[in-house]
N, C-alpha and C positions, 0 to 999 in steps of 0.2 A: 372511557370514550374513545381515547386515542387508539387503544388497542383493538376495540371493535371496529373502528373505521380502517385501521391498518390491515386487518385480516381480509376485508373485502378489497381494499385497494391493492395489495400485493399480488393477489391472484391475477387481477386484471393487467398488471403492469408487465407480466410475463411476455405478453404479446404487443405491448405498447410501441407505438412508433416514436418518432423523435420528439413529439410535442408532450412534455410532462410539465404539469403546473407547479407552482411553488408550493401549493398546499399538498400536492401529492408527493413532492419531493421531502417536504418537512415531515409529513406524516411517517413515510417510509423510514426516514433517519432516526425519527424518535422512537419507533418501534424496535429498532435494532441497536441503538448506541448502548455502550456498556460503561457506565461511570466508574465502576469498580476497577475495570481494566485501565481506564484513564488514570485513576488513582495510583495504580501500580506503576505505570510509566512515569508518573510524577516522582514517586518515592525513589525509583531507580536513578533518575537523572539527578535528583537532589544529592543521592549518596556519593557520587563522584564530584559533581560541580561544586559542591559546598567547600572543597578544598582549593578550588580556583587556581590551580597550576596547570601549565600546558601539558604535562603528562596525564593529568586527570581529565582535562578536556579531551585528550585522545581517547581515553577509556570511555567517556561518555559518548564520543562519536562512534566507537566500535559498538557500544550497546545499541545505539539508535539505528546503526545499520542492520544489525541482526533483527531488531524489532520490526523494522520496516519490511525486511525480507520474510519474516514470520507472518506479517500481515498481508503478504502477497503483493506488495508494491514491486515494481519492476525498475530496471536501470538504476538500482541503488548504488551510490557511490560515496566514499569518504574523499572529500577533496580538501584543499587548504590553501590559505594564503601564506606567502612567505613571511615568517614571523622573525624578520631580520633587523628591524628598526630603520630601514632605508627605503623599502619599496613602497611606491605610492599607488593608491587605488582612488581614481578621482583626485581630489586635493588632499586626501588624508594619507598620513604616513603609517604604514603597518607597524605594530609594536614588535619589540624584542620578546622572544619567549622567556618564560621565567619558571624557576622551580625552587622549592625550599624544602629542606628536610626537617628542620626544627627552628623554633624562636621562642625567646623567653625574656621577660622584663622583670627585674626584681629589685625592690628597694633594700639597700645594704646598710642603711644607718641603724644603730641600736635602738631599741625600744619600740620598733614597729610592730604592731600586733600581727599575729600569724595570718589573720584573714586578709590583711592588706599587703603582706610582704610580696607575693607574687602578683603583679599587676596584669601580666599577659603570658599565656601559655598557649602556643598554637596548637599544640597536640590535643588539648582540652577544647578549645574554642577557636576554630580556624580564623575567624574574623579579628581575632587578637592582633594579627599582623596585617598591615595594609598590603594590597596587591603590588608587585613590583618593588617591594622593600628591599633596599641594598643590603649587603652582608656586613657583618662586623669581623674583626680579626678572629681567628680560631679561639674559642674559650670566652669570647665576649670582650667588652670594654666597659669601663666605669666612666659615667658622665654625670654632670650636675643637671638638674632639671630647673628650667626657668619658666615662669608662667607668662605667657604672652596674652592670655585671655582672648579677647575679641579684636586685638590690635591688627590693623591692616599692614600691607607692605612697608608704607612710609614710616610707621612707628617702629616696626620690627627692625628696619634697616638702621635704626638708631641704637638698638640694643646690643649689648655684648652677648652674642650667642654662639661664637666660635667654638666648635667642639662640644656643644651642649645639647641636651634634649629639650625641645620647645614644647610645652604643654599649651594646646590651642583650644579655644571654645568654638572656632569656626573650622569648617572643612579644611584641612591643611593642604589640600590639592590647590587651593587657590593662592597660597603663599609659597608653594614649593620653590618657585624660582628665586625668591628672596632669601629662603633658607639655604639654598645652594650658594648663592652670591656671598653670603655671610659666613659660609663655611660651618654651618651647624652640623652636628652629628645626625640630626633627624628630627622627627616629630612624634610627640605623644598626642593623639587625637582624643579629645574629650567632647567633640562635637556629636550631636545626635539629632535626628529628625523627631525623636519622641523622648523627651527627657523623663516621661513617666516610666519608661523601662529602665528602671534603676539598676539592674544588675545585668543588662545586655549591653551590647557595644555595636557601633556603627562600622559598617564595612567600607573601608577606603579602597576605591578601585580606580582612581585617577592619580597617576604619580609621574607624569611627564613634567618636565620643567615649563613648558609653555602650552601644553595641550593635555588632552586626556591621557593617552597611553604612554608608557615608557618607551622611547625610541633611542636610537644609537648615541644621539647628542645629549640625552638626559643625565642627570647627576644621581649616582647610586646612594641616596640617603636612606637611612632606616625609617620605618614608619609603623608605629604600634597604635592600637586603639584600646582605649579603657572604658569602664563603665562609668555612668554618672556618680554612682556610689563611690567608686575608687577615686574619681576626680576630686569630689568633695573633701576626701581624706587628705589627698596630696596637697590640695590648696590650704587646708588647714595647717599641715606642717609648714608650708612655705610662709604662711602668715606669721609664724612665730620668729621669723627673721634669721634663721640659720639655713645654711645650704642643705639641700635634699639631693641625695645621690642614688643612682640606680646602676645596675649592671644590665647591659643590653647585650643579647646574644642572639644573632640571626645567622644561620647557615643556608644562604640562598645563592642562587646563580642566574645570570643572564646568559642567553645563547641564542644563536641563529637557528630557528626551528621552524615549526609549521603551526598555523592557527587553523585547526581542523574544522571543516563544515560537512554536513550530510545532506544529500538530496536523493529523492526517489519519486516515482511517478505512478499514477494510474493511467495508462495510455488511453488516448482517445481512438476512435476506430470509425471505419466507413459503415453506413447503414442505409436502409432503404427509405426513400421519400415517400410521401402518400401515393404518387403516381406510379411507384414501383421502380423508378430509375435509381441507380446506385449513386450516392453521394460520395465524392472523394474523401479520403482520409485528410483530416486537417493537421497542418504542422503548428497550429496555434495551441497556446497553454493558458491555463488559469493557475495562479500561484497563492499558496499560503506560506508566509514566512514568519520567523520569530526566532528570538535568540536563546541559545543554550549558553553555557560558559559564564554563569553567574552563580552566586553562592546561595540564592534563596529558593525556597519552595515556591512561594508566590511569584518571585521574579527571579527567573522566569520558568521554573520547571512546570508550573501550571499551563503556561502558553504552549510549551513543547508537547505536554501530555495531551492537550485538547486537540492540537493539530494532528498528532499521530492517531488518536481515536476518531477523528473526523475521516481521515483517509481509510482507515481500517474498516470503519462501518460502510462507507461507500463502496469499498472493494467487496465487502461481503454481500451487499445488496446487488452489486453488479454480477458477481459470481453466481448468485443464486437466481439471476434473471428477474429479480424484483425492481430493478432499474435498468433501462437499456444503457449500453455503454455511451458515454458522452461523446459528442463530436470532437471536442478538444481534450487534450491531455491535461491532467490535474497534477501539479507539482507541489511538493513540500520541500522547503529549504530551511534547515536548522543550523544556526551559525552564530558566531560571536557578533555581538550587536555592532553595527555599522562597518566594522572592519571586514567581516566575513561576506556580508551581502554586496559591499562595494567591490570587493575582489571578484564575486561571482558576476555582477553586472559588467565589470570591466573585461572579463575573460570569456564571457558567453554573450556577445552581442547579438547574434542571430536568434538565440532563445529569448533574450529580452525583448527584442524587436517584435517577436511573435507572441508575447504575452499580453493578453487583452485586459486582465484585471487582476487584482491582488487583494488579500486580507492579511494585515500584519497582526499577529497574536502576541502582543507584549502586555500581559495583564495578569493580576491576581485572579483567583477563583475564590472569592471571599465568603464568609459565613452569611447566610440569608438573614440572621437575626441581629445584625449590627447595622447602624445607620451609615449611609454613605458607601455602601458596597454594590449598589446597583450599577449596571454597565452604562457608560458613556460612550457614544460613537463619535469618533473624530473624522471630519471630512477631508477631502482633497483641498489643496491650496487654491485660491481663486484663480491663479494663472492656468490651472489645469482642471477647472470645474467639470464634473463627470456625473453621468446618470447613476453611478454606483453610490453616490451619496444618498440619493432618494431610495434606491433599491434596498440598501441595507437597512434604512430606517423602516421601510415597508415590511421587510422580514422581522425586524425587532417588534413592530407593532403586532404583526400576525402570531409571532410566537409568545412574547411576554405578556400580552393582554389575556391569554388563556391561563397564564400563571398569576395574574393579578400583581404583577411585579413591575415597578416603574423602570423606565429607561430614559436617557437623555442623549442629546447630541451636542457637539461643540464644534466650532471652527477648527481648522487645520493647526495642529500643534507640533513643533519641532521636538526631537528628544529620542527618537527611535527610527526604525528603518522605513518609515513612511515617506521618506525622501524619494522613494520610487515613482510617487506621483508627479514629481517635478518635471516640466516639459522636456528637459534634456535626456531623461530616461523614459518617460511617457507611459507608465503603467499606472492607471488609476487605482489608488490604494486607500482602503479604509481601515479604521483601527478601534476595536472595541477595548475599553479600558475600565477597571473597576478599582475603587478604593478598597483598603484592607480593613476598614472599621477602626481597629486598633492599629496605629501606624506602625509597620514593621519594615518599611522600605529600607533595603540595603542595611539590614540589621541582623544580628545573630539570632534574634527572636523570629525571623522568618523561617518557620519549620513546618513539616507536613502536617502536624496536627491542627494548623490554622486553616487548612484547605477544606472547602465544602464541596463534596461531590455533586451537589445540586448545581452549584455555579459552574463547575466543571462540565457537567452534563449540558447546561445551557450554552456554554461557549462552544462546545463541540457540535451541537445541533445547529446553531447559527452559522458557524463556519462551514460546516458541511453543506447546508442547504445553499448558502451563498455560492460556494465553489461549484457545485454540481450544476445549479440552474444556469450559471454564466457558462460553464463549460459545454452545456447542452444547447445553448441558445442559438437560434437561427433568426430569419428575417421576421417571423411573426413574433417571436419573443422580443426582438429589438423594437418593434412597433409598440408592444405593450409597455416596455421599459421607457421608451420615449413618453408615453402617457404618464407613467409614474414620475418621471423627471419634471414634466410640465406641471403636474399637480403641486410639487414642492416649489416649482418656479413661481407660481402665483403667490404663495405664502411669502417666499423670499422678497418678491417685489413689494408686496404690501408691507412687510417688515422694514423695508427701505423707506417707505413714504411715512409710516406712522409717526415716528419721532418728530418729523417736520411739521406735521399737522398740529401736533400739541404745541410745538414752539411758535408756530404762526399766530395762533390765538393767544399766546402769552406775550407776543411782541408788541411793541409801541408803534409799528409802522414805520414809514420811511426807509432809510438806507438799511437799517437792521433787517427789516422785512425783505427788502430786495435781496440782500445777501442770503437770507434763508431760502427764498424762492429759487435762486441761482443754484445753491447748494443741493436742494431737494431735486431739481431737475436733473442735475449731473449724477447724483446718487441713484435715482430711479432708472435713468438710461444705462448707468453701469450694471445694476442688477438685471435689467433686460438682457443686457449683452452677455452677462455671465450665465444666466439661466438658459438663454438660447444656445450657448456653447454646450451646457449640460445635456439638453435635449438632443442636439446634433451629434454629440459623442457616441451615441448608440451605433452610428455607422461603422465603428470598429468591429462590430459584431457580424457584419456581412462581408463577403468577398468584394474586392475593389470593383469588379464589373457591375455589382448590383448596388453599390453605395449611392449612386445618383438617384436611382429609382427609390431607395429608402428616404433619401433626403427630400425627394418630391412628395413622398407619402407623409412626411412629418411636417410639411410646410404650414398646414393649418394650425399646428401647434405652436410653431414659431411666430405665426401672425397673430395668434391668440395672446401670446406673451407681450408682444409689441403693442397690440391694442389696449391690453390692461395696463401697461406702463403709461401709455398716453392717458387713459382714463384716470390714473392716480395723479399725473401731472395736472390734469384739468381740474381735479378736486383741490389740489393745492392752490392753483390759480384762483379759483372761486372763493377759496377761504381768504387768500391774501387780498383780493378785491374787496371783499366784505369788510376786513380789518381796516384796510386803507381807507375806504369811504367813512367808516365810523370815526376813524381818527382825523379825517378831513385832510389827508395827505395823498400825494401821487405815489405809486410804487413802480420802480423800474428795476427789473432783474439785472444783476451784474455778475459777470463771470468771476470765479474765484481763481486767483493766481496760485499755481502750484508752488509747494514749499521746497526747501532743500538747497537753495543757492539761485544765482542769477538765471531766470528762465531762459534768456538769450544764450548763454554759455551752455546750460543743460541741452537746449534744443539742437546744439550743434554736435553733440556727443552721441554716438551709437555704441553700446557696449557689446563686445563679442566675447562670449565666454569660451574658455579653451577646454574645459573638462566638465563632466557632470558633478552634481552634488555641491554640497556646501564647502565654504573655504575656512578652515579652522585656524589657519596661521600657526599650526603646531610646531614649526620649526623657527619660528621668529621670536626672538626675545621681546619681552613686554615693552621695553624701553625703545624699540625700534618701531612701535606700532603706531606712533603719533596720536595716541589716544584713542584709536579706532578699535572697536570690539573684535574679539575672535568671531568669526562667522559660523562657528560650529553649531550654536543654539540660538543665536540672537535673531528674533522673530523680524525685526525691522530689516536688516540687511539681507536675510534669506528671502523674505518676500519680494525685495527689490530685485535681488539676483534672478529669482524664477521669472520675473516679468522681462528680463533682458533676453530677447529672442534673436539679437543681431539685426533686427529691422527697426525696432521701436527706438526713438531717440529717448535720451535720459529724462527730459522734461515730461514725456509721456509715461516713463516708468515711474517717475516720482509721483505723478498724478495718480496712477493706478495703485500705487502702494498706499497712498493717503486714502483712496476710496476703500481699499480692502481693510485697512487697519485703523482708520481714523488719522487725523493729522499727525505727522511724525516731526518732531522738532529735531532734525538730524541733518548733518551736512552730507547728503548723499553724493553731490558733485565731488567734494573733497575725498570721500570715502572711496569712490570708484577711481579717482586719479591715484590714490595711495595704492589700490590694487594694481592699476596699470604700472605704476613705477616699479613695482615688485614682480611684474610679469605674470600676474595671475589672470589678467583679461587683456584684451586688445580693444583699442577704440577704432572705429571706422566713422565715416561721414564726413561733413565739410569742416 
């Protein structure tokens, strides 16, 4: 069916004007996409990245550059962030470059069975050694193994671990700082996300003392990773009550180098409008990005491969005049997660300013026949609600319904390069993510044979259709996208009201009911405001002189959302009145006081951010953080930070954060004062 439709469509598109529908784009892409070529991209990226050293990352980058050029992309460049351990991009410190020639961990006590004597050999299994592991003296060193199990930093600090190898059941990156403080030789990791993978081992890729990457102030401890089967054996020896010793040998080095990343484009271009007048070439772009520089096939060679095949397919269709050249440029950015994209954002401000939308492709392409492998689409943060949320779900429905394959959506989640959506960067960004069925995340079991070409095909088609349609969108397409956003807006407003309706009928009336009604009104008003922003965000797709005209055109949609919100509030009022009368009590709605500290103090503070992105505190010792979390991934503080626009007072920021995430039992006033003290932010206001 698809191919029959494509044969008719593609002939017609040779003379097509600017207006190409989603269905036409998707049909064209599906007819031309090459899943087996995507599989080859995946295998080639995996072949070098699986060693996860900076020289190997450079090899991957050179391969990607050539692949992009072979696919006809233009302006292909290998760029790089300084891998010096001191340079900042946003609030993050770029890591030191790292390389290793060999590494081995061997039990040396007599009577050890041959199968357990060598616990780690990097030449055979790269994930045997943690990334950024420090070196040993030439020839290695002998150390006693001590089992810390699941002990946390406080318990470990009481142990005698100086000069020893600490076997841990939790990810050792979380206790690296205390291992350094107590002068341990290093860690033997027995943590795994999937204990069922008895003969595979978890990859440890976080080895900074206070954050993710190893920076100049970090301590060069060794870090090995062993299998659950091996860990059971070592613990059995330790249970016998005698010392267990191992020879650790690591030939590694840290150095100031480059963290490479690659970019290339399908250029946009001038074209004729319906009336025949020439439309100027746009300097705007649409972006797809995702990270290379990781050890796994699913994480994230599949994401890289899907993006490459997306652009290769679009370029073939454009070159064959089966799709018109889009108005905007389509860019791909392949880089080290966070560190590469942050450097690109910091060093290409004009390009970022002119990028209207993005899709982050950090995901497995998992087997169809395993549960939990369908795609989930993660949305923009509430502070940056966008039409792209509704649009990507529309694409997913249009595509996956034909395959009878389910998909899901979820709210914004931290943990990858989707921070681009935050207001200080300003690129609406969605993220498709799949489970792997059998969990192999950051594990030596994450190999190419686990990748399903059908999932890789699906990912490439959805990504390519998203990119091309938005790259080609003009005023008419923006009006349609506003309608799509409004459709989802009604659903979101109803979803805000529904839980309160249930609670109203279950309440006993009185003050409890009043609080429920007040909370419901606030939540519905919040939903209306956020969905209104999503509708109005389509104005980014038209030139500034035409934006007021577009906003006038979508005013009925905005009014419809407001009216719907009032209707939902009226339903709640009617329900509350019914319950109150039945209970024989009066109901008076009361306002809810924002959480997070004295409202009067919060109302006097306006937080001004100094840089874009999150605040990981990666150079600050844990004991100087006053109990506050790293802001690298913590959803509470990230959501609040995104609401800080330099004009809202902190009381309003706290209120909005509570509305986005639910009530947060957290001292936001204290946290932002802590950031102020350490000069991460500024305060303005009275």
